[in-house]
Structure formats: C-alpha cells, structure tokens
FILUMTOR-407305 format. One record per residue: residue number from 0; residue in three letters; x, y, z of N, C-alpha, C, CB in turn. Coordinates in steps of 0.05 Angstrom, whole numbers, plus 5000, padded with zeros to 4 digits. Each point is the difference from the previous one (the first is absolute). Glycine has a CB too. Example, Ala and Ser with C-alpha at 12.3 -4.5 7.8 and 13.67 -1.06 7.14 Angstrom:
BEGIN
 resi resn n.xx n.yy n.zz ca.xx ca.yy ca.zz c.xx c.yy c.zz cb.xx cb.yy cb.zz
    0  ALA 5264 4886 5156  4982  5024  5000 5018 5024 5000  4962  4977  5025
    1  SER 5031 5044 4961  5016  5024  5001 4985 5022 5014  5024  4987  4957
//
This chain:
BEGIN
 resi resn n.xx n.yy n.zz ca.xx ca.yy ca.zz c.xx c.yy c.zz cb.xx cb.yy cb.zz
    0  VAL 4964 8774 3524  4974  4992  5010 4994 4971 4990  4984  5048  4999
    1  GLY 5034 4941 4985  4998  4972  4992 4988 4997 4972  4995  4989  5047
    2  CYS 5001 5032 4938  4989  4998  4973 5023 5001 4980  4957  5022  5015
    3  SER 5043 4959 4967  5022  5000  4980 4990 5007 4972  5023  4966  5027
    4  THR 4951 5034 4969  4989  5008  4973 4979 5022 5004  5008  4953  4982
    5  TYR 4986 5059 4995  4980  5021  5000 4973 4989 5009  5024  5023  4963
    6  GLU 4969 4954 5028  4974  4988  5008 4998 4994 5029  4997  4980  4955
    7  GLU 5025 5010 5058  5000  4995  5028 4997 5026 5016  5029  4960  4993
    8  ALA 4984 5061 4997  4998  5027  5013 4972 5010 4998  5048  5010  4990
    9  LYS 4939 4986 4987  4973  5010  4996 4980 4986 5019  5011  5009  4952
   10  VAL 4993 4965 5052  4983  4984  5018 5004 5010 5029  5001  4960  4968
   11  PHE 5025 5044 5039  5007  5009  5027 4987 5027 5006  5043  4975  4997
   12  VAL 4959 5044 4984  4989  5026  5004 4970 4999 5002  5038  5020  4975
   13  SER 4949 4963 5009  4971  4998  5001 4990 4989 5027  5000  4993  4950
   14  LYS 5017 4992 5064  4993  4989  5026 5004 5019 5023  5011  4955  4982
   15  LEU 5005 5066 5013  5004  5020  5021 4974 5013 5007  5047  5008  4984
   16  LYS 4949 4996 5042  4975  5013  5009 5005 5030 4997  4989  4962  5033
   17  ILE 4998 5049 4947  5002  5029  4995 4971 5011 5002  5042  4996  4970
   18  ASP 4952 5013 5053  4973  5011  5005 4999 5029 4990  4993  4969  5040
   19  LYS 4990 5035 4941  4995  5028  4991 4981 5012 5021  5007  4990  4950
   20  LEU 4997 5035 5057  4981  5013  5018 4975 5004 4984  5037  5023  5027
   21  ASP 4941 4984 4987  4975  5003  4985 5001 5021 4979  4976  4985  5041
   22  LYS 5003 5018 4944  5000  5017  4976 4999 5030 5005  4979  4962  4977
   23  ARG 5025 5046 5048  5000  5029  5005 5022 5014 4984  4981  4991  5046
   24  LYS 5016 5034 4951  5021  5015  4986 5022 5009 5019  4966  5016  4967
   25  GLN 5028 4984 5059  5019  5010  5020 5009 4977 5018  4980  5046  4998
   26  PHE 5045 4955 5010  5011  4978  5016 5016 5013 5023  5001  4968  4961
   27  LYS 4994 5023 5063  5015  5009  5023 5028 4988 5000  4958  5006  5027
   28  ILE 5061 5009 4982  5028  4991  5001 5002 4975 5017  5016  5047  4994
   29  LYS 4970 4952 5028  5002  4977  5018 4990 4974 4987  4994  5031  5039
   30  GLU 4987 4972 4942  4989  4976  4986 5020 4989 4980  4954  5018  5006
   31  ILE 5060 5000 4981  5020  4991  4980 5025 4989 5014  4983  5035  4968
   32  ALA 5025 4978 5053  5026  4992  5013 4997 4979 5021  5015  5045  4991
   33  ALA 4961 4946 5015  4996  4982  5023 5019 4976 5001  4952  5014  4998
   34  ASP 5052 4972 4980  5017  4976  5000 5027 5004 4986  4959  4974  5000
   35  MET 5048 5051 4995  5026  5005  4986 5023 4994 5019  4978  5035  4971
   36  TYR 5043 4954 5018  5025  4994  5015 4995 4983 5024  5019  5043  4985
   37  LYS 4963 4938 5012  4997  4979  5020 5011 4974 4987  4959  5022  5021
   38  GLU 5056 4963 4995  5012  4975  4990 4979 4983 4986  5034  5001  5037
   39  ASN 4974 4988 4940  4984  4982  4984 4973 5011 4991  5022  4964  5025
   40  SER 4975 5062 4975  4975  5012  4990 5002 5000 4970  4994  5030  5041
   41  PRO 4983 4973 4945  5000  5002  4971 5018 5023 4990  4954  4981  4999
   42  HIS 5048 5040 5017  5017  5023  4993 5029 4991 4999  4968  5032  5021
   43  ILE 5042 4954 4999  5028  4991  5001 5005 4979 4978  5001  5009  5050
   44  LEU 4979 4973 4945  5004  4980  4979 5002 5013 4973  4974  4967  5028
   45  ARG 5010 5054 4967  5003  5014  4974 5027 5013 4998  4951  5009  5000
   46  LEU 5059 5004 5022  5026  5012  4999 5021 4979 4993  4986  5035  5033
   47  LYS 5013 4942 4979  5019  4978  4994 4998 4992 4970  4996  4984  5048
   48  MET 4980 5015 4942  4996  4992  4972 5012 5022 4981  4959  4974  5012
   49  PHE 5042 5050 4997  5012  5022  4984 5030 5001 5005  4957  5026  5002
   50  GLY 5054 4955 5014  5028  4999  5005 5010 5017 5023  5005  4991  4952
   51  LYS 4976 5019 5064  5008  5017  5023 4997 4983 5025  4985  5043  4976
   52  ASP 5035 4942 5030  5000  4982  5023 5010 5015 5025  5006  4959  4970
   53  LEU 4976 5051 5046  5008  5016  5024 5007 4982 5023  4970  5037  4984
   54  ASP 5050 4971 5031  5007  4985  5024 4980 5007 5023  5049  4998  4986
   55  LEU 4951 4986 5034  4980  5003  5022 5003 5027 5014  5001  4950  5007
   56  LYS 5023 5059 4996  5005  5026  5013 4987 5023 4984  5043  4983  5019
   57  THR 4960 5016 4955  4988  5021  4982 4970 4998 5001  5040  4998  4970
   58  ILE 4949 4978 5030  4971  4996  5001 4989 5012 5026  5003  4958  4972
   59  LYS 5010 5037 5050  4991  5010  5026 5002 5031 5001  5015  4957  5022
   60  GLN 5007 5054 4967  5003  5029  4999 4978 5013 4984  5050  4994  5005
   61  LYS 4945 4995 4971  4980  5011  4983 4972 4997 5012  5028  4991  4960
   62  ARG 4967 4987 5054  4975  4996  5013 4996 5021 5022  5002  4950  4990
   63  HIS 5020 5056 5024  4999  5021  5021 4991 5027 4987  5036  4976  5027
   64  TYR 4976 5031 4950  4992  5024  4986 4971 4999 4993  5046  5005  4982
   65  ILE 4945 4972 5008  4972  4997  4992 4982 5005 5024  5012  4967  4964
   66  GLU 4995 5022 5059  4983  5004  5024 5000 5029 5008  5011  4954  5015
   67  LEU 5011 5060 4982  5000  5029  5006 4982 5015 4980  5047  4997  5018
   68  ILE 4954 4995 4957  4984  5013  4979 4970 4995 5006  5038  4994  4966
   69  ILE 4955 4982 5041  4972  4993  5005 4991 5016 5025  5006  4954  4980
   70  GLU 5011 5048 5040  4992  5014  5024 4994 5030 4994  5029  4968  5027
   71  LYS 4988 5044 4957  4997  5029  4995 4981 5006 4976  5046  5006  5018
   72  TYR 4956 4978 4961  4985  5007  4976 4980 4978 4991  5039  5026  4986
   73  GLY 4957 4953 5030  4984  4977  4992 4971 5006 4993  5030  4975  5029
   74  GLU 4958 5045 4985  4972  5006  4995 4996 5018 4975  4992  4996  5049
   75  LEU 5029 5013 4939  4998  5017  4977 4997 4983 4975  5028  5036  5022
   76  TYR 4959 4975 4958  4997  4986  4974 5025 5006 4984  4949  5003  5001
   77  ILE 5063 4976 4987  5025  5004  4987 4999 5018 4976  5012  4955  5015
   78  ASP 4965 5045 4971  4998  5017  4976 4994 5029 5007  4984  4961  4975
   79  GLU 5011 5045 5051  4995  5027  5008 5023 5012 5017  4951  4990  4999
   80  LEU 5068 4993 5008  5023  5009  5016 5017 5019 4985  4999  4956  5025
   81  ASN 5006 5067 4986  5019  5019  4988 5027 4993 5013  4965  5037  4993
   82  PHE 5053 4951 4991  5025  4990  5010 5018 5022 5012  4997  4963  4967
   83  SER 4998 5062 5026  5016  5022  5011 4995 5002 5031  4998  5025  4956
   84  HIS 4979 4965 5053  4995  4999  5029 5019 4980 5014  4952  5013  4992
   85  VAL 5053 4965 4994  5018  4980  5011 5029 5012 5000  4971  4961  4983
   86  GLU 5036 5052 4995  5027  5012  4999 5003 5021 5021  5001  4991  4951
   87  MET 4978 5025 5054  5001  5021  5021 5004 4987 5028  4971  5030  4972
   88  ASP 5014 4948 5033  5004  4986  5025 5028 4990 5003  4952  4986  4999
   89  LEU 5060 5005 4980  5028  4990  5001 5020 5023 5003  4986  4961  4971
   90  LEU 5008 5062 5018  5018  5023  5004 5001 5007 5029  4989  5017  4954
   91  LEU 4990 4980 5061  4999  5006  5028 5009 4977 5018  4963  5031  4990
   92  ASP 5042 4946 4998  5007  4977  5015 5030 5001 5007  4964  4973  4977
   93  THR 5044 5014 5045  5028  5001  5009 5016 4976 4991  4984  5026  5039
   94  HIS 5005 4955 4947  5015  4977  4990 5021 5009 4980  4960  4970  5008
   95  SER 5059 5012 4986  5020  5006  4980 4988 5002 4972  5035  4977  5029
   96  ASN 4978 5036 4953  4990  5002  4973 4999 4972 4987  5019  5046  4996
   97  SER 5000 4937 5011  4999  4973  4989 4975 4985 5009  5051  4999  5000
   98  TRP 4941 5004 5025  4976  4988  5011 4976 5012 4985  5021  4994  5045
   99  LYS 4979 5032 4951  4977  5013  4985 4998 4989 4972  5006  5041  5028
  100  ASN 5016 4955 4958  5000  4990  4973 4989 4971 5000  5039  5029  4987
  101  SER 4968 4955 5032  4989  4973  5002 4970 5000 5006  5045  4984  5016
  102  PHE 4947 5035 5000  4971  5003  5006 4985 5007 4975  5011  5015  5047
  103  ILE 4999 5004 4938  4987  5009  4975 4999 4977 4980  5016  5047  5007
  104  GLU 5006 4939 4990  5001  4977  4981 4979 4979 5008  5050  5009  4991
  105  THR 4948 4985 5034  4980  4981  5010 4972 5010 4995  5032  4983  5035
  106  PHE 4964 5043 4970  4974  5012  4995 4992 4998 4970  5007  5032  5039
  107  CYS 5013 4973 4944  4994  4999  4971 4994 4971 4992  5030  5040  4993
  108  SER 4980 4940 5021  4994  4973  4993 4971 4994 5004  5047  4986  5013
  109  ILE 4939 5029 5004  4971  4997  5004 4986 5008 4974  5004  5010  5049
  110  TYR 5006 5010 4937  4988  5008  4975 5005 4978 4979  5008  5049  5011
  111  ASP 5015 4938 4990  5005  4978  4982 4981 4977 5005  5048  5013  4997
  112  GLU 4945 4983 5028  4982  4978  5008 4972 5004 4989  5028  4993  5041
  113  THR 4965 5032 4953  4972  5005  4990 4996 4985 4974  5000  5045  5021
  114  THR 5021 4948 4964  4997  4985  4975 4987 4973 5006  5040  5023  4980
  115  TRP 4967 4965 5043  4991  4974  5008 4975 5000 5017  5047  4985  4997
  116  MET 4949 5036 5018  4979  5001  5020 4975 5015 4992  5036  4996  5034
  117  CYS 4967 5022 4947  4977  5018  4994 4992 4995 4970  5016  5034  5034
  118  THR 4960 4974 4960  4991  4997  4973 5014 5019 4981  4955  4985  5017
  119  ASN 5052 5039 4994  5015  5019  4984 5026 5007 5016  4957  5019  4979
  120  SER 5066 4978 5008  5025  5006  5013 5003 5030 5003  5021  4957  4983
  121  ILE 4994 5051 5037  5005  5028  5005 5030 5005 4995  4962  5004  5035
  122  SER 5045 5016 4950  5028  5005  4993 5015 5008 5025  4987  5013  4954
  123  ARG 5038 4979 5046  5019  5008  5021 5004 5030 4999  5024  4955  4997
  124  PRO 4976 5058 5026  5005  5029  5000 5029 5007 4993  4963  5006  5034
  125  ASN 5040 5017 4954  5027  5010  4994 5010 5014 5025  4991  5005  4950
  126  VAL 5029 4983 5064  5008  5010  5026 5030 5008 4999  4966  4971  5023
  127  GLN 5040 5047 4995  5028  5008  5004 5014 4981 5019  4988  5048  4992
  128  ARG 5036 4945 5003  5016  4984  5018 5015 5019 5018  5004  4961  4968
  129  PHE 5000 5032 5057  5016  5016  5018 5030 4995 4994  4963  4998  5036
  130  SER 5053 5023 4966  5028  4996  4995 5012 4985 5024  5003  5042  4971
  131  ARG 5017 4941 5023  5013  4985  5021 5016 5020 5017  5003  4958  4971
  132  ASN 4995 5040 5055  5014  5018  5017 5025 4987 5013  4957  5024  5008
  133  SER 5052 4955 4980  5025  4988  5010 5023 5015 4988  4979  4954  5005
  134  LYS 5043 5048 5010  5023  5015  4991 5017 4983 4981  5000  5027  5043
  135  LYS 5011 4986 4937  5017  4987  4982 5027 4994 5014  4977  5022  4960
  136  ALA 5033 4954 5036  5025  4993  5013 5023 5017 4990  4983  4953  5005
  137  ASP 5034 5054 5013  5024  5015  4993 5020 4981 4986  4993  5033  5038
  138  VAL 5021 4977 4943  5020  4984  4986 5027 5012 5005  4967  4987  4965
  139  LEU 5052 4995 5043  5027  5010  5005 5014 5003 4973  5001  4977  5045
  140  THR 5016 5043 4954  5016  5005  4976 5023 4980 4999  4988  5049  5000
  141  THR 5024 4948 4977  5023  4982  4997 5023 5008 5018  4987  4991  4953
  142  TYR 5017 5035 5050  5021  5010  5017 4995 4993 5029  5008  5038  4969
  143  GLU 4967 4965 5040  4993  4993  5028 5003 4970 5005  4968  5038  5001
  144  LEU 5025 4946 4979  5003  4971  5004 5029 4992 5001  4957  4993  4975
  145  LYS 5059 5018 5008  5029  4994  5000 5012 5008 5027  5003  5006  4950
  146  SER 4989 5017 5060  5011  5010  5026 4991 4982 5022  5000  5047  4983
  147  PHE 4975 4945 5017  4989  4983  5021 5014 4973 5000  4956  5024  4997
  148  PHE 5048 4964 4980  5010  4973  4998 5031 4999 4997  4957  4987  4980
  149  PHE 5056 5035 5023  5030  5001  4999 5010 4986 5025  5001  5043  4972
  150  LEU 5010 4933 5026  5007  4983  5022 5018 5014 5021  4994  4961  4970
  151  GLN 5024 5056 5020  5019  5012  5018 4986 5020 5019  5035  4995  4965
  152  ASN 4940 5013 5029  4985  5017  5019 4987 4985 5023  4991  5030  4961
  153  TRP 5011 4944 5038  4988  4983  5021 5021 4988 5018  4962  4990  4969
  154  SER 5034 5011 5056  5019  4986  5018 4993 4970 5001  5007  5042  5028
  155  MET 5012 4942 4978  4997  4971  5000 4978 4990 5020  5048  4996  4985
  156  GLU 4948 5019 5036  4979  4991  5019 4972 5002 4988  5030  5015  5038
  157  TYR 4966 5000 4941  4974  5003  4986 5000 4985 4973  4994  5044  5024
  158  TYR 5024 4937 4973  5002  4987  4974 4974 4984 4994  5050  4997  5006
  159  LYS 4938 4991 5014  4975  4985  4996 4978 5018 4990  5013  4967  5036
  160  GLU 4985 5057 4975  4980  5020  4992 5005 5008 4971  4994  5016  5048
  161  TYR 5032 4988 4946  5008  5008  4973 4990 4979 4980  5041  5025  5017
  162  LEU 4964 4950 4989  4992  4978  4983 4969 4999 4997  5041  4974  5013
  163  LEU 4945 5030 5009  4971  5000  4999 4990 5022 4981  4999  4983  5048
  164  PHE 5011 5041 4956  4991  5022  4982 5008 4995 4971  5004  5032  5039
  165  PHE 5021 4959 4957  5010  4995  4973 4983 4979 4986  5046  5012  5015
  166  LEU 4948 4966 4998  4984  4978  4988 4971 5010 4996  5029  4965  5022
  167  THR 4961 5050 4997  4972  5011  4997 4999 5017 4975  4993  4999  5050
  168  PHE 5026 5018 4946  5000  5018  4977 5004 4984 4974  5018  5037  5029
  169  CYS 5002 4946 4971  5007  4985  4976 4978 4981 4991  5048  5003  5013
  170  CYS 4938 4986 5006  4979  4981  4993 4972 5013 4997  5026  4965  5025
  171  GLY 4973 5061 4981  4974  5014  4997 4980 4991 5021  5009  5004  4952
  172  LEU 5001 4990 5072  4981  4991  5021 4986 5024 5012  5030  4961  5010
  173  ARG 4945 5034 4998  4985  5020  5015 5008 4998 5029  4961  4998  4968
  174  LEU 5033 5022 5048  5008  5001  5028 4991 4976 5015  4999  5049  4998
  175  GLY 4976 4943 4999  4989  4977  5014 5015 4974 4992  4956  5023  5002
  176  GLU 5051 4974 4973  5015  4977  4991 5028 4999 5013  4974  5000  4957
  177  ALA 5038 5024 5044  5027  5001  5012 4999 4993 5030  5013  5036  4966
  178  ARG 4967 4974 5047  4997  4994  5029 4996 4970 5004  4981  5045  5008
//
C-alpha cells in the first residue's frame, strides 16, 4: 500500500473511510456487505494491508457470492441469523461442494466485516465444510509403469507417442501441459 513505517501505516488507516453503521444493536446483512469485494473499497484495501492481495478474478467471484447472499439473506439481521438455515439451503443446492465451501467462506467474511462496520462485532459461526467430491487420481504401480514404458512393447510407427507419454511421465506434466 506504500507504507514503510508503522507511523505511515497508522496515518493511512486513519484516512480510510470506515463508516460505522448507526448505534443500533442489530444490523442487516445487506448493510454490512454492501461494499464488500468491490475494487478499491475500504474492505479490499484492508485485506491488502493484512497481506491478502486478491486478484481481480477472485474479487469478482467473491462479489458474486456477496450479491447472492444479499439477494437471499440481505433483509435478515446478522445477529439473528441461524446459520443452520444457510447450511440447509446449501444441502439442497445443486452446486459442487467446492462452490458451496467458497460460498460459506465468503458468507463468513461478512461476520469478519462486522468488526469494521458495526459497533459490536458478531462472531463467525461454527460451520461444517462440505467434503470435496472430486475423485482421487489413480496411481499406476511400478509394475504397470515398467510394462507401459517397455520400449519393445511399442512398434516404431508409435515411437512419437511413446516419447510423448514417457516425457509427460518423467517430467510430471499434467494432461493439459502435455497437450
């Protein structure tokens, strides 16, 4: 952010526009999340200061989650939200478990934002993560690898393919890199 000393950082932070919501005890989710994950917002600047420099793609993805959250839960007060309702909605959702975990993580960042936006911060809920439903890659045995790469098993017309597979394996290339 351009600060090299503690004093410079202190001055920089004091200049950030951090609007506390009014002194009510309850805060709507849409009020807290309104400017989260918007480019150059105080929220993004704070994340950068904490060493979390997000790329533009991540910011846009998280902003999309925030907009979904505001659409569905925005009128609810954050301190009255029973997070098990969010989890139940996600259990019924057809997105991948990885998507659901990203959604939950973004939702929980709204609770983190209460430290900056509200007079009283609200603790992050204790939530379950969805298990990843991607399949574990199969691993070939040493015997299978030796059989596959035994040169005498390959005819000379397929020598280029043999080299491609051999180099892919030896160099640890992924399929896309090999292609």
